[in-house]
C-alpha positions in Angstrom: -152.0 167.5 157.4 -150.6 171.0 157.4 -152.2 173.7 159.3 -152.8 175.9 156.2 -155.9 174.8 154.3 -154.9 176.6 151.2 -151.6 174.7 151.0 -153.5 171.4 151.6 -155.8 172.2 148.7 -152.9 173.0 146.4 -151.2 169.8 147.4 -154.4 167.9 146.7 -154.8 169.3 143.3 -151.1 168.7 142.4 -151.5 165.0 143.3 -154.3 164.6 140.7 -153.5 163.3 137.3 -152.6 165.8 134.6 -155.8 165.0 132.7 -158.0 165.8 135.7 -161.1 167.7 134.8 -162.7 170.5 136.7 -165.4 168.0 137.8 -162.6 165.8 139.2 -161.1 168.7 141.2 -164.5 169.7 142.5 -165.3 166.1 143.6 -162.0 165.9 145.5 -162.6 169.3 147.1 -166.1 168.1 148.1 -164.7 164.9 149.7 -162.0 166.9 151.5 -164.7 169.3 152.9 -166.8 166.4 154.1 -163.8 164.8 155.8 -162.8 168.0 157.5 -166.4 168.6 158.6 -166.5 165.0 160.1 -163.3 165.5 161.9 -164.6 168.8 163.4 -167.8 167.1 164.5 -165.8 164.3 166.2 -163.6 166.8 168.0 -166.7 168.7 169.2 -168.4 165.5 170.2 -171.2 166.4 167.8 -171.8 162.7 166.8 -174.4 160.1 167.3 -173.2 156.9 169.0 -173.2 153.8 166.8 -175.4 151.9 169.2 -178.1 154.6 168.9 -178.0 154.5 165.1 -178.3 150.7 165.1 -181.3 150.8 167.5 -183.1 153.3 165.3 -182.3 151.2 162.2 -183.6 148.0 163.9 -186.9 149.7 164.9 -187.4 151.0 161.3 -186.7 147.6 159.8 -189.2 146.0 162.2 -191.9 148.4 161.1 -191.1 147.9 157.4 -191.1 144.1 157.8 -194.5 143.9 159.5 
């Protein structure tokens, strides 16, 4: 990954098929943004541990299955 976001976006668009629509481009930009946000969250330790998520899911399932 290059350090210049603009160059990364241009490269991303260049890799799309010639018949890519604006919706295709917007979708790929959206996914790129979500990935970058996730990486930033991980770097800043702004994440929830898997164990904590699973504990919450199990509790909710137990309540739903009563």
